[in-house]
matplotlib code that plots the C-alpha trace (Angstrom):
import matplotlib.pyplot as plt

x = [148.3, 148.6, 150.3, 153.6, 152.1, 154.5, 153.2, 149.4, 149.2, 150.6, 147.9, 145.2, 145.9, 146.5, 142.8, 141.2, 142.7, 141.9, 138.2, 138.1, 140.6, 140.8, 143.9, 145.4, 144.0, 146.8, 149.5, 147.7, 147.7, 151.5, 152.5, 153.2, 155.4, 157.1, 157.3, 158.6, 161.2, 162.4, 163.0, 164.2, 166.7, 169.5, 169.4, 171.8, 174.1, 172.9, 169.3, 168.2, 170.3, 168.9, 164.8, 166.0, 167.5, 164.1, 162.3, 164.3, 163.1, 161.8, 158.0, 157.9, 155.6, 152.4, 152.8, 154.9, 155.4, 155.9, 157.2, 157.2, 157.1, 160.6, 163.8, 164.5, 162.0, 161.8, 159.6, 160.0, 159.1, 160.3, 162.9, 164.5, 168.7, 168.4, 165.6, 167.8, 170.9, 169.0, 167.5, 171.0, 172.6, 169.4, 169.8, 173.6, 173.4, 170.8, 174.0, 174.9, 172.6, 172.6, 169.2, 167.9, 168.3, 166.5, 165.6, 164.3, 163.8, 166.3, 169.1, 170.1, 170.8, 173.3, 173.2, 175.2, 173.0, 171.6, 168.4, 166.9, 168.8, 167.6, 164.1, 164.3, 165.2, 162.5, 159.6, 158.9, 158.6, 156.0, 152.6, 150.2, 150.8, 148.2, 145.5, 147.5, 149.2, 152.6, 155.5, 159.0, 161.3, 164.7, 163.9, 166.4, 165.2, 162.3, 163.3, 161.6, 158.5, 157.9, 158.3, 155.8, 153.5, 154.2, 153.3, 149.4, 149.8, 147.2, 149.4, 153.0, 155.2, 158.6, 160.0, 164.0, 165.0, 167.5, 166.4, 168.5, 166.5, 163.6, 164.2, 166.0, 162.0, 160.3, 162.5, 161.5, 158.1, 158.4, 159.1, 156.6, 153.9, 150.5, 151.2, 150.6, 147.7, 149.3, 149.6, 153.3, 154.7, 157.9, 157.8, 161.3, 161.3, 162.4, 160.4, 160.6, 158.4, 155.5, 152.8, 152.9, 150.8, 149.4, 148.1, 147.8, 150.3, 149.5, 153.1, 156.3, 159.8, 162.6, 165.7, 169.5, 168.1, 168.6, 172.4, 172.5, 170.1, 171.9, 168.6, 167.7, 164.7, 163.5, 163.3, 161.7, 159.1, 158.5, 157.9, 155.5, 153.4, 152.9, 151.9, 148.1, 147.1, 148.2, 150.3, 153.7, 157.3, 160.1, 163.4, 167.0, 170.3, 173.7, 174.1, 177.1, 177.6, 176.9, 174.1, 171.3, 173.5, 175.8, 175.7, 179.0, 179.3, 181.7, 184.4, 184.2, 183.5, 182.5, 183.4, 184.3, 180.8, 179.9, 177.5, 176.9, 176.0, 174.8, 175.2, 173.5, 173.5, 170.1, 169.2, 169.3, 167.9, 164.9, 165.6, 165.1, 161.5, 160.1, 160.9, 159.3, 156.1, 156.3, 155.5, 155.7, 159.4, 161.3, 164.9, 163.8, 167.6, 170.9, 174.0, 177.5, 177.4, 179.0, 181.2, 178.8, 175.4, 177.4, 179.6, 181.2, 179.4, 178.9, 176.0, 177.7, 181.7, 182.5, 184.5, 182.0, 182.2, 185.6, 187.5, 186.2, 187.4, 190.4, 192.5, 194.7, 191.5, 188.3, 186.2, 187.5, 186.5, 189.1, 188.8, 189.7, 186.1, 183.3, 182.6, 179.4, 176.6, 172.9, 169.8, 166.0, 163.7, 159.6, 157.7, 154.1, 152.1, 149.7, 146.4, 143.4]
y = [180.4, 183.0, 186.2, 187.0, 189.9, 192.4, 191.5, 191.6, 195.2, 196.3, 194.4, 195.5, 199.3, 198.9, 197.3, 200.0, 202.9, 200.7, 200.6, 204.8, 204.7, 202.3, 203.6, 201.5, 197.9, 197.5, 198.3, 196.2, 192.7, 193.5, 193.2, 189.3, 189.6, 192.4, 191.1, 187.8, 189.4, 192.3, 189.5, 186.7, 185.4, 185.3, 188.7, 189.0, 186.7, 187.9, 188.5, 185.1, 186.3, 189.7, 188.2, 185.8, 188.6, 190.3, 187.1, 186.2, 189.6, 189.0, 189.4, 193.0, 194.3, 195.8, 199.0, 201.6, 205.2, 206.0, 209.2, 209.7, 213.3, 213.7, 214.1, 210.6, 208.1, 206.2, 203.8, 203.5, 199.8, 198.2, 195.4, 193.6, 193.3, 190.1, 191.6, 194.4, 192.6, 190.2, 192.7, 194.8, 192.0, 191.3, 195.0, 195.1, 192.0, 194.6, 197.2, 199.6, 201.9, 204.8, 206.8, 207.2, 208.1, 205.7, 204.8, 201.2, 200.1, 201.8, 200.8, 204.1, 203.6, 206.3, 206.2, 207.5, 210.3, 212.8, 212.6, 214.8, 217.3, 216.9, 216.9, 220.1, 221.5, 220.3, 220.2, 224.2, 224.3, 221.1, 221.4, 220.0, 216.3, 215.8, 213.1, 212.9, 209.9, 210.1, 208.2, 208.1, 206.8, 205.6, 205.9, 203.5, 202.2, 204.6, 207.1, 209.9, 207.9, 207.2, 211.3, 211.7, 209.5, 211.4, 214.8, 212.9, 211.5, 208.9, 206.8, 206.6, 204.1, 204.0, 202.4, 201.3, 198.3, 197.4, 194.3, 195.4, 198.6, 196.5, 194.3, 197.2, 198.8, 195.5, 195.7, 199.1, 197.8, 195.5, 198.1, 200.7, 198.3, 199.7, 202.7, 204.4, 202.6, 200.7, 203.4, 203.5, 200.7, 199.6, 198.0, 196.7, 198.2, 201.2, 204.1, 202.3, 199.6, 202.3, 202.0, 204.6, 207.6, 206.7, 210.3, 208.9, 210.5, 214.1, 214.6, 212.5, 212.7, 211.7, 212.9, 211.3, 209.7, 212.5, 211.7, 208.1, 208.4, 208.4, 209.9, 212.3, 213.8, 210.5, 210.4, 213.6, 212.4, 209.2, 211.2, 213.4, 210.8, 209.2, 212.6, 213.1, 216.4, 219.8, 217.5, 218.3, 216.6, 217.3, 217.0, 216.8, 216.0, 217.0, 220.2, 222.5, 226.3, 228.0, 229.7, 228.1, 226.3, 224.9, 220.8, 219.0, 215.4, 213.7, 210.8, 207.3, 208.4, 211.6, 211.1, 208.0, 206.9, 204.9, 206.0, 209.3, 210.9, 214.9, 217.5, 220.8, 224.0, 224.4, 227.3, 224.5, 222.1, 224.3, 224.7, 221.0, 220.9, 223.7, 221.8, 218.8, 220.8, 221.4, 224.5, 226.6, 225.5, 227.2, 226.3, 226.0, 225.2, 224.7, 223.9, 222.0, 218.7, 218.4, 216.1, 216.4, 215.6, 212.6, 210.2, 206.6, 205.3, 202.2, 201.4, 202.2, 201.4, 201.7, 205.0, 208.1, 211.5, 212.7, 210.0, 210.7, 214.5, 216.1, 215.7, 218.9, 220.5, 219.7, 221.8, 219.6, 215.5, 213.0, 213.3, 217.1, 217.6, 220.3, 218.8, 217.6, 220.2, 219.9, 221.4, 221.1, 222.0, 221.7, 221.9, 221.4, 219.0, 221.3, 220.7, 219.4]
z = [25.6, 29.1, 28.0, 30.2, 33.0, 30.8, 27.5, 28.9, 30.4, 26.9, 24.7, 26.7, 26.5, 22.9, 23.1, 25.6, 23.0, 20.0, 20.9, 20.5, 17.3, 15.1, 13.7, 16.6, 14.9, 12.3, 15.0, 17.5, 15.2, 14.8, 18.5, 18.9, 15.6, 17.0, 20.5, 19.6, 16.9, 19.8, 22.3, 20.4, 22.0, 19.2, 19.1, 22.4, 23.9, 27.5, 26.9, 28.6, 31.9, 31.7, 31.7, 34.6, 36.9, 36.3, 36.9, 39.8, 41.7, 44.8, 45.8, 47.2, 50.3, 48.7, 51.0, 48.9, 48.3, 44.5, 43.3, 39.5, 40.1, 41.2, 40.0, 41.2, 40.2, 43.7, 45.1, 48.9, 50.8, 53.7, 52.7, 54.7, 54.1, 52.9, 49.9, 49.3, 48.3, 46.3, 44.4, 44.8, 42.7, 40.2, 39.3, 38.9, 36.0, 33.7, 34.1, 32.2, 33.6, 31.5, 31.7, 35.5, 38.5, 40.5, 43.8, 43.9, 47.6, 49.0, 46.4, 44.3, 40.7, 39.8, 36.1, 33.7, 32.5, 34.8, 32.7, 35.5, 34.2, 30.9, 32.0, 33.9, 30.5, 28.6, 31.1, 31.3, 27.5, 26.8, 26.4, 29.5, 29.5, 31.4, 29.4, 26.6, 24.8, 24.6, 22.3, 23.7, 20.8, 21.7, 25.4, 26.8, 30.5, 30.4, 32.7, 31.2, 30.0, 34.0, 34.4, 31.7, 33.5, 36.6, 34.7, 34.3, 30.4, 30.0, 27.6, 27.6, 25.2, 24.9, 21.9, 21.6, 20.2, 22.7, 24.6, 28.1, 28.0, 27.8, 31.0, 32.8, 32.5, 33.4, 36.6, 37.3, 36.9, 39.0, 41.7, 40.5, 40.2, 39.3, 41.1, 37.4, 36.6, 34.1, 32.1, 30.8, 28.2, 26.5, 23.4, 21.9, 18.0, 16.6, 14.5, 11.6, 13.0, 13.8, 11.3, 8.9, 9.0, 12.4, 13.3, 17.0, 19.6, 21.0, 22.1, 20.4, 22.3, 20.3, 22.5, 21.6, 18.3, 15.3, 14.9, 14.4, 11.7, 8.3, 6.7, 9.5, 7.2, 7.3, 10.5, 11.2, 9.1, 10.8, 14.2, 12.1, 11.2, 14.3, 15.5, 15.4, 13.9, 16.2, 17.9, 19.5, 18.8, 21.4, 19.5, 21.5, 19.3, 19.2, 17.4, 16.5, 16.3, 13.3, 10.7, 9.0, 6.8, 8.9, 9.0, 10.4, 9.6, 11.5, 10.2, 11.3, 15.1, 16.9, 20.8, 20.4, 19.1, 16.0, 13.7, 14.5, 10.9, 11.0, 13.3, 12.6, 14.1, 15.8, 13.2, 10.5, 12.6, 12.6, 8.8, 8.6, 10.7, 8.8, 5.2, 6.4, 7.1, 11.2, 12.3, 15.2, 15.3, 18.3, 20.2, 24.2, 25.3, 24.1, 25.7, 25.9, 28.0, 30.8, 32.6, 35.6, 33.2, 31.9, 33.8, 34.7, 37.6, 39.8, 37.4, 34.5, 34.6, 31.1, 29.7, 29.4, 28.2, 30.3, 27.9, 25.2, 25.4, 24.6, 27.6, 26.8, 25.5, 26.7, 24.2, 21.7, 21.4, 21.2, 17.1, 17.1, 16.7, 19.1, 22.2, 22.8, 22.4, 22.3, 21.8, 22.5, 19.6, 19.6, 17.3, 16.3, 13.6, 11.4, 12.5, 10.5]

ax = plt.figure().add_subplot(projection="3d")
ax.plot(x, y, z, "-o")
ax.set_aspect("equal")
plt.show()
């Protein structure tokens, strides 16, 4: 049976990489089951609608200018008004769009998060991504993955169990075409589905994931296991102010979010990473999340950060907890 185009590229990338690194062969064997499970239409009632929206996107002109190294991931091409209207309506069916921004054929997708601001904070502290194999854990629509490819990464894999994000990524792929050399891919799984002790990736990103984990040390060890010896971890998560012993555990919700478990101080987070065996652990950025960085838009019309803060005191959440504050920590897995 012929593979769908979006699967064929992923399989080919794994085959090419496995030719030089047999550690990928067990994962390659699991891909059919992982794709079937991640895209099982029983998982979400709207999954079929998202797939149909992407499949209905019109054929696009070959001539296009793709920018993966700018704040807005953009694809410039000549679309007539009918094509632009069709693309706009189909892309809207994939909303809410949370990570971006994108400009696809003149259609500005103003996402909930100004993810370019996060990239601006992260990028100066990264090892050169050129020629590196990169894993983006919980990468959402893939905005940061496209930026990683734009920075020269040889292979970028987004893993995120959300089928909506998978189809958002495929929609952007439809516009990008092969401008990235097909170096950027999406697999609808979580970090727990990555083979144990893979030791393959040069850089692993986990941004906005750790606080959703009931067992944060397990997550940190999973990230470490995916890294090659000497590889670099880029970890971004919610934190609170405090010393090495400060860890905040909220109630059932934090800023209206369910499943938020542990918010350490950045010093405590560094201690956790050291306990997990990472070295060269350093905080490269820490700041409150602003209402300009996370907000409702035409492409994400639900409530956002402004609705989750105390209207009388924006330094507190509606539950009375400290308002969201995020830190970026970079660390390395020891070499051989």
